[in-house]
N, CA, C and O atoms as a CHARMM CRD file, in Angstrom:
* protein
*
  384
    1    1 MET  N     18.53000   7.86500  10.30800 PROA 1      0.00000
    2    1 MET  CA    17.13700   7.80200   9.91400 PROA 1      0.00000
    3    1 MET  C     17.04000   7.00600   8.61600 PROA 1      0.00000
    4    1 MET  O     17.82900   7.21400   7.69400 PROA 1      0.00000
    5    2 TYR  N     16.07700   6.09900   8.54600 PROA 2      0.00000
    6    2 TYR  CA    15.86600   5.26200   7.37300 PROA 2      0.00000
    7    2 TYR  C     14.44200   5.47800   6.86600 PROA 2      0.00000
    8    2 TYR  O     13.47900   5.41500   7.63100 PROA 2      0.00000
    9    3 VAL  N     14.33000   5.73200   5.57800 PROA 3      0.00000
   10    3 VAL  CA    13.02100   5.97300   4.95500 PROA 3      0.00000
   11    3 VAL  C     12.83000   4.95200   3.83600 PROA 3      0.00000
   12    3 VAL  O     13.63300   4.87800   2.90500 PROA 3      0.00000
   13    4 LEU  N     11.76600   4.17400   3.93800 PROA 4      0.00000
   14    4 LEU  CA    11.48000   3.13700   2.95100 PROA 4      0.00000
   15    4 LEU  C     10.10400   3.38900   2.35900 PROA 4      0.00000
   16    4 LEU  O      9.13500   3.61500   3.08400 PROA 4      0.00000
   17    5 ALA  N     10.02900   3.34800   1.03300 PROA 5      0.00000
   18    5 ALA  CA     8.76000   3.52300   0.32500 PROA 5      0.00000
   19    5 ALA  C      8.42100   2.23800  -0.41800 PROA 5      0.00000
   20    5 ALA  O      9.30300   1.55400  -0.93600 PROA 5      0.00000
   21    6 LEU  N      7.14600   1.92500  -0.46200 PROA 6      0.00000
   22    6 LEU  CA     6.65700   0.73500  -1.16200 PROA 6      0.00000
   23    6 LEU  C      5.52000   1.15500  -2.07300 PROA 6      0.00000
   24    6 LEU  O      4.57000   1.80600  -1.63900 PROA 6      0.00000
   25    7 SER  N      5.62300   0.78000  -3.33400 PROA 7      0.00000
   26    7 SER  CA     4.57100   1.04900  -4.30900 PROA 7      0.00000
   27    7 SER  C      3.93900  -0.27900  -4.69100 PROA 7      0.00000
   28    7 SER  O      4.63900  -1.23000  -5.03900 PROA 7      0.00000
   29    8 ILE  N      2.59800  -0.34300  -4.62500 PROA 8      0.00000
   30    8 ILE  CA     1.88300  -1.57500  -4.93800 PROA 8      0.00000
   31    8 ILE  C      0.82100  -1.27800  -5.99200 PROA 8      0.00000
   32    8 ILE  O     -0.02700  -0.40500  -5.80800 PROA 8      0.00000
   33    9 ASP  N      0.88300  -2.01100  -7.08800 PROA 9      0.00000
   34    9 ASP  CA    -0.09000  -1.88600  -8.16900 PROA 9      0.00000
   35    9 ASP  C     -1.13400  -2.98000  -7.98600 PROA 9      0.00000
   36    9 ASP  O     -0.78800  -4.15400  -7.85400 PROA 9      0.00000
   37   10 LEU  N     -2.40700  -2.60100  -7.97800 PROA 10     0.00000
   38   10 LEU  CA    -3.48500  -3.53300  -7.66100 PROA 10     0.00000
   39   10 LEU  C     -4.51000  -3.65200  -8.78300 PROA 10     0.00000
   40   10 LEU  O     -4.75000  -2.70700  -9.53500 PROA 10     0.00000
   41   11 HSD  N     -5.10300  -4.82700  -8.87500 PROA 11     0.00000
   42   11 HSD  CA    -6.25700  -5.06000  -9.74500 PROA 11     0.00000
   43   11 HSD  C     -7.42900  -5.38400  -8.83200 PROA 11     0.00000
   44   11 HSD  O     -7.30600  -6.20100  -7.92000 PROA 11     0.00000
   45   12 LEU  N     -8.57900  -4.73500  -9.08200 PROA 12     0.00000
   46   12 LEU  CA    -9.77900  -4.93200  -8.26900 PROA 12     0.00000
   47   12 LEU  C    -10.87400  -5.50500  -9.17500 PROA 12     0.00000
   48   12 LEU  O    -11.71100  -4.75300  -9.67400 PROA 12     0.00000
   49   13 PRO  N    -10.87900  -6.82000  -9.39300 PROA 13     0.00000
   50   13 PRO  CA   -11.74000  -7.41900 -10.41400 PROA 13     0.00000
   51   13 PRO  C    -13.23800  -7.28400 -10.16300 PROA 13     0.00000
   52   13 PRO  O    -14.01700  -7.31400 -11.11600 PROA 13     0.00000
   53   14 GLU  N    -13.66200  -7.13900  -8.92200 PROA 14     0.00000
   54   14 GLU  CA   -15.09200  -7.08900  -8.60900 PROA 14     0.00000
   55   14 GLU  C    -15.68300  -5.68600  -8.65700 PROA 14     0.00000
   56   14 GLU  O    -16.90000  -5.53600  -8.54800 PROA 14     0.00000
   57   15 CYS  N    -14.87200  -4.67200  -8.81400 PROA 15     0.00000
   58   15 CYS  CA   -15.36300  -3.29100  -8.79500 PROA 15     0.00000
   59   15 CYS  C    -16.01200  -2.92500 -10.12300 PROA 15     0.00000
   60   15 CYS  O    -15.46500  -3.19400 -11.19200 PROA 15     0.00000
   61   16 ARG  N    -17.18300  -2.31100 -10.03700 PROA 16     0.00000
   62   16 ARG  CA   -17.91700  -1.90000 -11.23300 PROA 16     0.00000
   63   16 ARG  C    -18.15600  -0.39900 -11.28900 PROA 16     0.00000
   64   16 ARG  O    -18.82800   0.09600 -12.19500 PROA 16     0.00000
   65   17 SER  N    -17.60100   0.33100 -10.31000 PROA 17     0.00000
   66   17 SER  CA   -17.75000   1.79200 -10.27700 PROA 17     0.00000
   67   17 SER  C    -16.64700   2.36900  -9.38900 PROA 17     0.00000
   68   17 SER  O    -15.96600   1.64400  -8.66300 PROA 17     0.00000
   69   18 LEU  N    -16.49000   3.67900  -9.46600 PROA 18     0.00000
   70   18 LEU  CA   -15.50200   4.33300  -8.59400 PROA 18     0.00000
   71   18 LEU  C    -15.94500   4.25000  -7.13100 PROA 18     0.00000
   72   18 LEU  O    -15.11000   4.16900  -6.23000 PROA 18     0.00000
   73   19 LYS  N    -17.25400   4.27200  -6.90100 PROA 19     0.00000
   74   19 LYS  CA   -17.76800   4.12900  -5.54000 PROA 19     0.00000
   75   19 LYS  C    -17.42400   2.74000  -4.98300 PROA 19     0.00000
   76   19 LYS  O    -17.03200   2.61200  -3.82300 PROA 19     0.00000
   77   20 GLY  N    -17.57100   1.71500  -5.80800 PROA 20     0.00000
   78   20 GLY  CA   -17.20100   0.36500  -5.39500 PROA 20     0.00000
   79   20 GLY  C    -15.71400   0.24600  -5.13000 PROA 20     0.00000
   80   20 GLY  O    -15.28900  -0.44700  -4.20500 PROA 20     0.00000
   81   21 LYS  N    -14.92800   0.92600  -5.94800 PROA 21     0.00000
   82   21 LYS  CA   -13.47400   0.92000  -5.76200 PROA 21     0.00000
   83   21 LYS  C    -13.11600   1.54600  -4.41800 PROA 21     0.00000
   84   21 LYS  O    -12.30300   1.00000  -3.67200 PROA 21     0.00000
   85   22 ARG  N    -13.72200   2.68800  -4.11100 PROA 22     0.00000
   86   22 ARG  CA   -13.45600   3.34900  -2.82700 PROA 22     0.00000
   87   22 ARG  C    -13.82700   2.45900  -1.64900 PROA 22     0.00000
   88   22 ARG  O    -13.09900   2.39900  -0.65800 PROA 22     0.00000
   89   23 SER  N    -14.96800   1.76300  -1.75800 PROA 23     0.00000
   90   23 SER  CA   -15.39500   0.90800  -0.64500 PROA 23     0.00000
   91   23 SER  C    -14.49100  -0.32100  -0.49200 PROA 23     0.00000
   92   23 SER  O    -14.40900  -0.89500   0.59400 PROA 23     0.00000
   93   24 THR  N    -13.82100  -0.72100  -1.55800 PROA 24     0.00000
   94   24 THR  CA   -12.86400  -1.82600  -1.47300 PROA 24     0.00000
   95   24 THR  C    -11.53000  -1.35900  -0.90300 PROA 24     0.00000
   96   24 THR  O    -10.92200  -2.05500  -0.09000 PROA 24     0.00000
   97   25 LEU  N    -11.07500  -0.17800  -1.32900 PROA 25     0.00000
   98   25 LEU  CA    -9.76600   0.31800  -0.89400 PROA 25     0.00000
   99   25 LEU  C     -9.76400   0.88200   0.53100 PROA 25     0.00000
  100   25 LEU  O     -8.75400   0.79600   1.22900 PROA 25     0.00000
  101   26 ARG  N    -10.89100   1.45700   0.96300 PROA 26     0.00000
  102   26 ARG  CA   -10.93100   2.11500   2.27400 PROA 26     0.00000
  103   26 ARG  C    -10.49100   1.21000   3.41700 PROA 26     0.00000
  104   26 ARG  O     -9.64400   1.62700   4.20700 PROA 26     0.00000
  105   27 PRO  N    -11.02300  -0.01700   3.55100 PROA 27     0.00000
  106   27 PRO  CA   -10.57000  -0.86500   4.67100 PROA 27     0.00000
  107   27 PRO  C     -9.09600  -1.25900   4.55500 PROA 27     0.00000
  108   27 PRO  O     -8.41600  -1.42600   5.56700 PROA 27     0.00000
  109   28 LEU  N     -8.61400  -1.40500   3.34700 PROA 28     0.00000
  110   28 LEU  CA    -7.20800  -1.74100   3.13600 PROA 28     0.00000
  111   28 LEU  C     -6.31000  -0.59600   3.59500 PROA 28     0.00000
  112   28 LEU  O     -5.37200  -0.80400   4.36500 PROA 28     0.00000
  113   29 VAL  N     -6.60100   0.60400   3.12100 PROA 29     0.00000
  114   29 VAL  CA    -5.78400   1.77300   3.45800 PROA 29     0.00000
  115   29 VAL  C     -5.85900   2.08800   4.95300 PROA 29     0.00000
  116   29 VAL  O     -4.83600   2.33800   5.58900 PROA 29     0.00000
  117   30 GLU  N     -7.06200   2.07500   5.50500 PROA 30     0.00000
  118   30 GLU  CA    -7.21500   2.36700   6.94400 PROA 30     0.00000
  119   30 GLU  C     -6.55900   1.29100   7.80400 PROA 30     0.00000
  120   30 GLU  O     -5.97700   1.59800   8.84400 PROA 30     0.00000
  121   31 GLY  N     -6.64900   0.05000   7.38300 PROA 31     0.00000
  122   31 GLY  CA    -6.00800  -1.03300   8.12100 PROA 31     0.00000
  123   31 GLY  C     -4.49000  -0.87900   8.14300 PROA 31     0.00000
  124   31 GLY  O     -3.85200  -1.11000   9.17100 PROA 31     0.00000
  125   32 LEU  N     -3.91500  -0.48800   7.00300 PROA 32     0.00000
  126   32 LEU  CA    -2.46500  -0.25600   6.94400 PROA 32     0.00000
  127   32 LEU  C     -2.05600   0.86600   7.88400 PROA 32     0.00000
  128   32 LEU  O     -1.07000   0.74700   8.61100 PROA 32     0.00000
  129   33 ARG  N     -2.81200   1.95100   7.86800 PROA 33     0.00000
  130   33 ARG  CA    -2.49000   3.08900   8.75700 PROA 33     0.00000
  131   33 ARG  C     -2.58600   2.69500  10.22500 PROA 33     0.00000
  132   33 ARG  O     -1.69200   2.98800  11.01900 PROA 33     0.00000
  133   34 ARG  N     -3.67200   2.03300  10.57000 PROA 34     0.00000
  134   34 ARG  CA    -3.92600   1.68500  11.97400 PROA 34     0.00000
  135   34 ARG  C     -2.95500   0.63400  12.50200 PROA 34     0.00000
  136   34 ARG  O     -2.38100   0.80200  13.57800 PROA 34     0.00000
  137   35 ARG  N     -2.77100  -0.44300  11.75200 PROA 35     0.00000
  138   35 ARG  CA    -1.95900  -1.56200  12.23500 PROA 35     0.00000
  139   35 ARG  C     -0.46100  -1.30200  12.21600 PROA 35     0.00000
  140   35 ARG  O      0.26400  -1.74400  13.10700 PROA 35     0.00000
  141   36 PHE  N      0.00300  -0.57900  11.19100 PROA 36     0.00000
  142   36 PHE  CA     1.44400  -0.48300  10.98400 PROA 36     0.00000
  143   36 PHE  C      2.01100   0.92600  11.11800 PROA 36     0.00000
  144   36 PHE  O      3.22300   1.11500  11.01000 PROA 36     0.00000
  145   37 SER  N      1.16600   1.90100  11.34800 PROA 37     0.00000
  146   37 SER  CA     1.60600   3.29800  11.48800 PROA 37     0.00000
  147   37 SER  C      2.46700   3.75300  10.30800 PROA 37     0.00000
  148   37 SER  O      3.50400   4.39100  10.48900 PROA 37     0.00000
  149   38 VAL  N      2.02000   3.41500   9.10600 PROA 38     0.00000
  150   38 VAL  CA     2.70600   3.86000   7.89400 PROA 38     0.00000
  151   38 VAL  C      1.84800   4.91900   7.21300 PROA 38     0.00000
  152   38 VAL  O      0.63700   4.98300   7.42500 PROA 38     0.00000
  153   39 SER  N      2.48100   5.73900   6.40200 PROA 39     0.00000
  154   39 SER  CA     1.73800   6.68500   5.58100 PROA 39     0.00000
  155   39 SER  C      1.27500   5.93800   4.33500 PROA 39     0.00000
  156   39 SER  O      2.04900   5.19700   3.72900 PROA 39     0.00000
  157   40 VAL  N      0.01400   6.13000   3.95300 PROA 40     0.00000
  158   40 VAL  CA    -0.55800   5.41900   2.81000 PROA 40     0.00000
  159   40 VAL  C     -1.41300   6.37700   2.00100 PROA 40     0.00000
  160   40 VAL  O     -2.13300   7.20900   2.55400 PROA 40     0.00000
  161   41 ALA  N     -1.32200   6.24700   0.67300 PROA 41     0.00000
  162   41 ALA  CA    -2.17800   7.03200  -0.21700 PROA 41     0.00000
  163   41 ALA  C     -2.36900   6.30100  -1.52800 PROA 41     0.00000
  164   41 ALA  O     -1.49800   5.55000  -1.96800 PROA 41     0.00000
  165   42 GLU  N     -3.52300   6.52700  -2.15400 PROA 42     0.00000
  166   42 GLU  CA    -3.72800   6.04900  -3.52200 PROA 42     0.00000
  167   42 GLU  C     -2.97200   7.01600  -4.42000 PROA 42     0.00000
  168   42 GLU  O     -3.21900   8.22100  -4.38400 PROA 42     0.00000
  169   43 VAL  N     -2.05700   6.49700  -5.22100 PROA 43     0.00000
  170   43 VAL  CA    -1.14300   7.37100  -5.96200 PROA 43     0.00000
  171   43 VAL  C     -1.30800   7.33400  -7.47700 PROA 43     0.00000
  172   43 VAL  O     -0.70000   8.14400  -8.17800 PROA 43     0.00000
  173   44 ASP  N     -2.12300   6.40600  -8.00200 PROA 44     0.00000
  174   44 ASP  CA    -2.30000   6.34800  -9.45600 PROA 44     0.00000
  175   44 ASP  C     -3.59800   5.60700  -9.78000 PROA 44     0.00000
  176   44 ASP  O     -4.15900   4.91800  -8.92800 PROA 44     0.00000
  177   45 HSD  N     -4.05700   5.75500 -10.99500 PROA 45     0.00000
  178   45 HSD  CA    -5.26300   5.08800 -11.51400 PROA 45     0.00000
  179   45 HSD  C     -6.52800   5.52200 -10.77600 PROA 45     0.00000
  180   45 HSD  O     -7.45000   4.72100 -10.62800 PROA 45     0.00000
  181   46 GLN  N     -6.59300   6.77600 -10.30700 PROA 46     0.00000
  182   46 GLN  CA    -7.76400   7.23700  -9.57000 PROA 46     0.00000
  183   46 GLN  C     -9.03100   7.23000 -10.42000 PROA 46     0.00000
  184   46 GLN  O    -10.12900   7.14800  -9.87100 PROA 46     0.00000
  185   47 ASP  N     -8.90900   7.31200 -11.73600 PROA 47     0.00000
  186   47 ASP  CA   -10.08200   7.38000 -12.60900 PROA 47     0.00000
  187   47 ASP  C    -10.47400   6.02400 -13.20600 PROA 47     0.00000
  188   47 ASP  O    -11.38700   5.96000 -14.02800 PROA 47     0.00000
  189   48 ARG  N     -9.80900   4.95500 -12.81100 PROA 48     0.00000
  190   48 ARG  CA   -10.11300   3.62200 -13.35000 PROA 48     0.00000
  191   48 ARG  C    -10.76700   2.76200 -12.27800 PROA 48     0.00000
  192   48 ARG  O    -10.32900   2.75900 -11.12700 PROA 48     0.00000
  193   49 TRP  N    -11.79000   2.05000 -12.64400 PROA 49     0.00000
  194   49 TRP  CA   -12.57300   1.26700 -11.68800 PROA 49     0.00000
  195   49 TRP  C    -11.82800   0.08000 -11.11600 PROA 49     0.00000
  196   49 TRP  O    -11.90800  -0.18100  -9.91600 PROA 49     0.00000
  197   50 GLN  N    -11.11500  -0.63300 -11.94400 PROA 50     0.00000
  198   50 GLN  CA   -10.53800  -1.89900 -11.50400 PROA 50     0.00000
  199   50 GLN  C     -9.03100  -1.85500 -11.29900 PROA 50     0.00000
  200   50 GLN  O     -8.39700  -2.90300 -11.17400 PROA 50     0.00000
  201   51 ARG  N     -8.46000  -0.69100 -11.26400 PROA 51     0.00000
  202   51 ARG  CA    -7.01400  -0.56100 -11.02700 PROA 51     0.00000
  203   51 ARG  C     -6.78600   0.45000  -9.91400 PROA 51     0.00000
  204   51 ARG  O     -7.55800   1.39300  -9.73500 PROA 51     0.00000
  205   52 ALA  N     -5.72600   0.23400  -9.18400 PROA 52     0.00000
  206   52 ALA  CA    -5.31300   1.16800  -8.14100 PROA 52     0.00000
  207   52 ALA  C     -3.82100   0.98900  -7.90400 PROA 52     0.00000
  208   52 ALA  O     -3.26900  -0.09600  -8.08900 PROA 52     0.00000
  209   53 ALA  N     -3.19800   2.05100  -7.50000 PROA 53     0.00000
  210   53 ALA  CA    -1.80900   1.99100  -7.05400 PROA 53     0.00000
  211   53 ALA  C     -1.75700   2.71200  -5.71900 PROA 53     0.00000
  212   53 ALA  O     -2.20800   3.85100  -5.59200 PROA 53     0.00000
  213   54 ILE  N     -1.20400   2.03500  -4.73000 PROA 54     0.00000
  214   54 ILE  CA    -1.06300   2.67500  -3.42800 PROA 54     0.00000
  215   54 ILE  C      0.41900   2.80400  -3.09700 PROA 54     0.00000
  216   54 ILE  O      1.23800   1.97000  -3.48200 PROA 54     0.00000
  217   55 GLY  N      0.73300   3.85500  -2.38500 PROA 55     0.00000
  218   55 GLY  CA     2.09300   4.07900  -1.93200 PROA 55     0.00000
  219   55 GLY  C      2.13000   4.07800  -0.42000 PROA 55     0.00000
  220   55 GLY  O      1.26200   4.65700   0.23300 PROA 55     0.00000
  221   56 LEU  N      3.14000   3.42400   0.13700 PROA 56     0.00000
  222   56 LEU  CA     3.33400   3.37200   1.58100 PROA 56     0.00000
  223   56 LEU  C      4.71500   3.91600   1.89000 PROA 56     0.00000
  224   56 LEU  O      5.64000   3.75300   1.09400 PROA 56     0.00000
  225   57 ALA  N      4.86200   4.55300   3.02300 PROA 57     0.00000
  226   57 ALA  CA     6.17400   5.04300   3.44100 PROA 57     0.00000
  227   57 ALA  C      6.30700   4.89600   4.95200 PROA 57     0.00000
  228   57 ALA  O      5.34000   5.04000   5.70000 PROA 57     0.00000
  229   58 ILE  N      7.53400   4.60600   5.37400 PROA 58     0.00000
  230   58 ILE  CA     7.82900   4.49100   6.80300 PROA 58     0.00000
  231   58 ILE  C      9.17400   5.15300   7.08300 PROA 58     0.00000
  232   58 ILE  O     10.10500   5.08100   6.28200 PROA 58     0.00000
  233   59 VAL  N      9.24600   5.78600   8.22200 PROA 59     0.00000
  234   59 VAL  CA    10.50500   6.34000   8.73200 PROA 59     0.00000
  235   59 VAL  C     10.82500   5.55500   9.99600 PROA 59     0.00000
  236   59 VAL  O      9.99300   5.45200  10.89700 PROA 59     0.00000
  237   60 ALA  N     12.04000   4.99700  10.06000 PROA 60     0.00000
  238   60 ALA  CA    12.42200   4.16900  11.20400 PROA 60     0.00000
  239   60 ALA  C     13.84100   4.49300  11.65000 PROA 60     0.00000
  240   60 ALA  O     14.61200   5.12600  10.92900 PROA 60     0.00000
  241   61 SER  N     14.15800   4.04900  12.83300 PROA 61     0.00000
  242   61 SER  CA    15.49700   4.31000  13.38000 PROA 61     0.00000
  243   61 SER  C     16.52200   3.29100  12.90600 PROA 61     0.00000
  244   61 SER  O     17.72600   3.50900  13.04100 PROA 61     0.00000
  245   62 SER  N     16.04300   2.16000  12.34100 PROA 62     0.00000
  246   62 SER  CA    16.98200   1.16200  11.82600 PROA 62     0.00000
  247   62 SER  C     16.45000   0.58800  10.52000 PROA 62     0.00000
  248   62 SER  O     15.24500   0.55600  10.27200 PROA 62     0.00000
  249   63 GLU  N     17.37300   0.14300   9.70800 PROA 63     0.00000
  250   63 GLU  CA    17.00900  -0.46900   8.42600 PROA 63     0.00000
  251   63 GLU  C     16.20000  -1.74900   8.65800 PROA 63     0.00000
  252   63 GLU  O     15.23600  -2.01600   7.94100 PROA 63     0.00000
  253   64 ALA  N     16.59300  -2.52900   9.65300 PROA 64     0.00000
  254   64 ALA  CA    15.90700  -3.77600   9.95000 PROA 64     0.00000
  255   64 ALA  C     14.45500  -3.53300  10.35400 PROA 64     0.00000
  256   64 ALA  O     13.55800  -4.26100   9.92800 PROA 64     0.00000
  257   65 ARG  N     14.22600  -2.51600  11.17000 PROA 65     0.00000
  258   65 ARG  CA    12.85800  -2.20200  11.61000 PROA 65     0.00000
  259   65 ARG  C     11.99800  -1.75500  10.43200 PROA 65     0.00000
  260   65 ARG  O     10.84400  -2.16700  10.31700 PROA 65     0.00000
  261   66 ALA  N     12.54200  -0.92500   9.56700 PROA 66     0.00000
  262   66 ALA  CA    11.79700  -0.45600   8.39300 PROA 66     0.00000
  263   66 ALA  C     11.40900  -1.64000   7.50600 PROA 66     0.00000
  264   66 ALA  O     10.27000  -1.72400   7.04600 PROA 66     0.00000
  265   67 ASN  N     12.34500  -2.54800   7.26600 PROA 67     0.00000
  266   67 ASN  CA    12.05900  -3.73700   6.45600 PROA 67     0.00000
  267   67 ASN  C     11.02200  -4.63900   7.11300 PROA 67     0.00000
  268   67 ASN  O     10.14000  -5.17200   6.43900 PROA 67     0.00000
  269   68 GLU  N     11.12800  -4.80800   8.41400 PROA 68     0.00000
  270   68 GLU  CA    10.20100  -5.66400   9.15100 PROA 68     0.00000
  271   68 GLU  C      8.76700  -5.14800   9.04600 PROA 68     0.00000
  272   68 GLU  O      7.84600  -5.91200   8.75500 PROA 68     0.00000
  273   69 VAL  N      8.58500  -3.85800   9.28100 PROA 69     0.00000
  274   69 VAL  CA     7.24300  -3.27000   9.21900 PROA 69     0.00000
  275   69 VAL  C      6.70100  -3.33000   7.79700 PROA 69     0.00000
  276   69 VAL  O      5.52900  -3.64900   7.59700 PROA 69     0.00000
  277   70 MET  N      7.53600  -3.02800   6.80800 PROA 70     0.00000
  278   70 MET  CA     7.07700  -3.03800   5.42200 PROA 70     0.00000
  279   70 MET  C      6.75200  -4.45700   4.96200 PROA 70     0.00000
  280   70 MET  O      5.81800  -4.64600   4.18400 PROA 70     0.00000
  281   71 ASP  N      7.50400  -5.45900   5.42600 PROA 71     0.00000
  282   71 ASP  CA     7.18700  -6.85700   5.10700 PROA 71     0.00000
  283   71 ASP  C      5.79800  -7.22000   5.62800 PROA 71     0.00000
  284   71 ASP  O      5.00200  -7.83700   4.92000 PROA 71     0.00000
  285   72 GLU  N      5.51500  -6.83300   6.87100 PROA 72     0.00000
  286   72 GLU  CA     4.21500  -7.12400   7.46500 PROA 72     0.00000
  287   72 GLU  C      3.09600  -6.38900   6.73300 PROA 72     0.00000
  288   72 GLU  O      2.02700  -6.95400   6.50000 PROA 72     0.00000
  289   73 ALA  N      3.33900  -5.13300   6.37100 PROA 73     0.00000
  290   73 ALA  CA     2.32900  -4.35700   5.64900 PROA 73     0.00000
  291   73 ALA  C      2.05900  -4.96100   4.27100 PROA 73     0.00000
  292   73 ALA  O      0.91100  -5.01500   3.83000 PROA 73     0.00000
  293   74 GLU  N      3.10300  -5.40900   3.60000 PROA 74     0.00000
  294   74 GLU  CA     2.91900  -6.02600   2.28200 PROA 74     0.00000
  295   74 GLU  C      2.13700  -7.33700   2.40400 PROA 74     0.00000
  296   74 GLU  O      1.27300  -7.61500   1.57200 PROA 74     0.00000
  297   75 ARG  N      2.42600  -8.13600   3.41900 PROA 75     0.00000
  298   75 ARG  CA     1.65900  -9.37100   3.64400 PROA 75     0.00000
  299   75 ARG  C      0.18500  -9.06300   3.90700 PROA 75     0.00000
  300   75 ARG  O     -0.69900  -9.79500   3.46300 PROA 75     0.00000
  301   76 PHE  N     -0.06800  -7.97500   4.63400 PROA 76     0.00000
  302   76 PHE  CA    -1.43400  -7.53500   4.91300 PROA 76     0.00000
  303   76 PHE  C     -2.18400  -7.24600   3.61300 PROA 76     0.00000
  304   76 PHE  O     -3.33900  -7.64400   3.46100 PROA 76     0.00000
  305   77 VAL  N     -1.53000  -6.55300   2.67300 PROA 77     0.00000
  306   77 VAL  CA    -2.15400  -6.25300   1.38000 PROA 77     0.00000
  307   77 VAL  C     -2.44000  -7.54400   0.62100 PROA 77     0.00000
  308   77 VAL  O     -3.52100  -7.70700   0.05500 PROA 77     0.00000
  309   78 TRP  N     -1.48200  -8.45500   0.60900 PROA 78     0.00000
  310   78 TRP  CA    -1.66000  -9.73600  -0.09500 PROA 78     0.00000
  311   78 TRP  C     -2.81000 -10.55500   0.51100 PROA 78     0.00000
  312   78 TRP  O     -3.40300 -11.38100  -0.18200 PROA 78     0.00000
  313   79 SER  N     -3.12700 -10.34000   1.78000 PROA 79     0.00000
  314   79 SER  CA    -4.16600 -11.12800   2.44700 PROA 79     0.00000
  315   79 SER  C     -5.58100 -10.69900   2.08300 PROA 79     0.00000
  316   79 SER  O     -6.53100 -11.42600   2.37700 PROA 79     0.00000
  317   80 PHE  N     -5.74900  -9.54500   1.45400 PROA 80     0.00000
  318   80 PHE  CA    -7.07800  -9.06800   1.08100 PROA 80     0.00000
  319   80 PHE  C     -7.58300  -9.83700  -0.13800 PROA 80     0.00000
  320   80 PHE  O     -6.97700  -9.74500  -1.20600 PROA 80     0.00000
  321   81 PRO  N     -8.68200 -10.59800  -0.00800 PROA 81     0.00000
  322   81 PRO  CA    -9.17500 -11.38500  -1.14700 PROA 81     0.00000
  323   81 PRO  C     -9.79500 -10.53500  -2.25500 PROA 81     0.00000
  324   81 PRO  O     -9.91900 -10.99800  -3.38900 PROA 81     0.00000
  325   82 GLU  N    -10.18600  -9.29700  -1.94300 PROA 82     0.00000
  326   82 GLU  CA   -10.83500  -8.44300  -2.93500 PROA 82     0.00000
  327   82 GLU  C     -9.86000  -7.82300  -3.93000 PROA 82     0.00000
  328   82 GLU  O    -10.28400  -7.29100  -4.95600 PROA 82     0.00000
  329   83 VAL  N     -8.55700  -7.88200  -3.64100 PROA 83     0.00000
  330   83 VAL  CA    -7.56800  -7.25600  -4.51800 PROA 83     0.00000
  331   83 VAL  C     -6.54000  -8.28300  -4.98300 PROA 83     0.00000
  332   83 VAL  O     -6.23900  -9.25300  -4.28800 PROA 83     0.00000
  333   84 GLN  N     -6.02000  -8.03900  -6.16300 PROA 84     0.00000
  334   84 GLN  CA    -4.93200  -8.86000  -6.69100 PROA 84     0.00000
  335   84 GLN  C     -3.71500  -7.95400  -6.84300 PROA 84     0.00000
  336   84 GLN  O     -3.79700  -6.90400  -7.47900 PROA 84     0.00000
  337   85 VAL  N     -2.60600  -8.34900  -6.27100 PROA 85     0.00000
  338   85 VAL  CA    -1.37100  -7.57200  -6.38400 PROA 85     0.00000
  339   85 VAL  C     -0.72600  -7.88300  -7.73300 PROA 85     0.00000
  340   85 VAL  O     -0.39500  -9.03200  -8.02600 PROA 85     0.00000
  341   86 LEU  N     -0.55500  -6.84200  -8.54700 PROA 86     0.00000
  342   86 LEU  CA     0.08100  -7.00000  -9.85100 PROA 86     0.00000
  343   86 LEU  C      1.58900  -6.79800  -9.77100 PROA 86     0.00000
  344   86 LEU  O      2.35100  -7.48500 -10.45200 PROA 86     0.00000
  345   87 ALA  N      2.01500  -5.85700  -8.93900 PROA 87     0.00000
  346   87 ALA  CA     3.44400  -5.55700  -8.79600 PROA 87     0.00000
  347   87 ALA  C      3.66600  -4.81300  -7.48500 PROA 87     0.00000
  348   87 ALA  O      2.78300  -4.11900  -6.98100 PROA 87     0.00000
  349   88 ALA  N      4.86200  -4.97900  -6.95600 PROA 88     0.00000
  350   88 ALA  CA     5.26500  -4.25100  -5.74300 PROA 88     0.00000
  351   88 ALA  C      6.74700  -3.92800  -5.86100 PROA 88     0.00000
  352   88 ALA  O      7.55100  -4.77600  -6.25100 PROA 88     0.00000
  353   89 SER  N      7.09200  -2.70900  -5.52600 PROA 89     0.00000
  354   89 SER  CA     8.51000  -2.33400  -5.57400 PROA 89     0.00000
  355   89 SER  C      8.84200  -1.42200  -4.40100 PROA 89     0.00000
  356   89 SER  O      8.03700  -0.59300  -3.97600 PROA 89     0.00000
  357   90 ARG  N     10.05200  -1.60500  -3.89500 PROA 90     0.00000
  358   90 ARG  CA    10.53000  -0.82600  -2.74300 PROA 90     0.00000
  359   90 ARG  C     11.64000   0.13000  -3.17200 PROA 90     0.00000
  360   90 ARG  O     12.41100  -0.13800  -4.09400 PROA 90     0.00000
  361   91 SER  N     11.68600   1.24500  -2.47000 PROA 91     0.00000
  362   91 SER  CA    12.74800   2.23800  -2.72300 PROA 91     0.00000
  363   91 SER  C     13.19200   2.81700  -1.38800 PROA 91     0.00000
  364   91 SER  O     12.37900   3.22600  -0.55900 PROA 91     0.00000
  365   92 TRP  N     14.49700   2.83800  -1.21000 PROA 92     0.00000
  366   92 TRP  CA    15.07100   3.51100  -0.05000 PROA 92     0.00000
  367   92 TRP  C     15.31600   4.96000  -0.44200 PROA 92     0.00000
  368   92 TRP  O     15.80600   5.24000  -1.53600 PROA 92     0.00000
  369   93 LEU  N     14.97800   5.86500   0.44300 PROA 93     0.00000
  370   93 LEU  CA    15.20800   7.27700   0.20600 PROA 93     0.00000
  371   93 LEU  C     16.39400   7.72600   1.05100 PROA 93     0.00000
  372   93 LEU  O     16.45000   7.45500   2.25000 PROA 93     0.00000
  373   94 GLU  N     17.32300   8.40300   0.42900 PROA 94     0.00000
  374   94 GLU  CA    18.50000   8.86600   1.15600 PROA 94     0.00000
  375   94 GLU  C     18.18100  10.14500   1.91000 PROA 94     0.00000
  376   94 GLU  O     17.64000  11.10000   1.35300 PROA 94     0.00000
  377   95 VAL  N     18.52400  10.14200   3.17600 PROA 95     0.00000
  378   95 VAL  CA    18.34200  11.31100   4.00900 PROA 95     0.00000
  379   95 VAL  C     19.67400  11.60300   4.69800 PROA 95     0.00000
  380   95 VAL  O     20.27100  10.72300   5.31800 PROA 95     0.00000
  381   96 GLU  N     20.11800  12.81800   4.58300 PROA 96     0.00000
  382   96 GLU  CA    21.40300  13.17800   5.21600 PROA 96     0.00000
  383   96 GLU  C     21.19900  14.04700   6.41400 PROA 96     0.00000
  384   96 GLU  O     22.16700  14.44100   7.06300 PROA 96     0.00000
């Protein structure tokens, strides 16, 4: 079993309220869940209008499959014109 986590720090320059932030993040988060079957959550900066951090996780039967899905999911995030990716980092979780 292979578990890969991806943390993405985002800047949302057009957001002027928390409501605007939610309306910007909702299609991104739902799209990731629907298209790639990954777990997704906003994990930091919940009280800031123009910042967000999302975490993604996938469990796969092979390392190659986990990397492939996460690569596609990361490209999906980069394709959203409403958000700017500030940083992204991956972590493998050991499971015995």
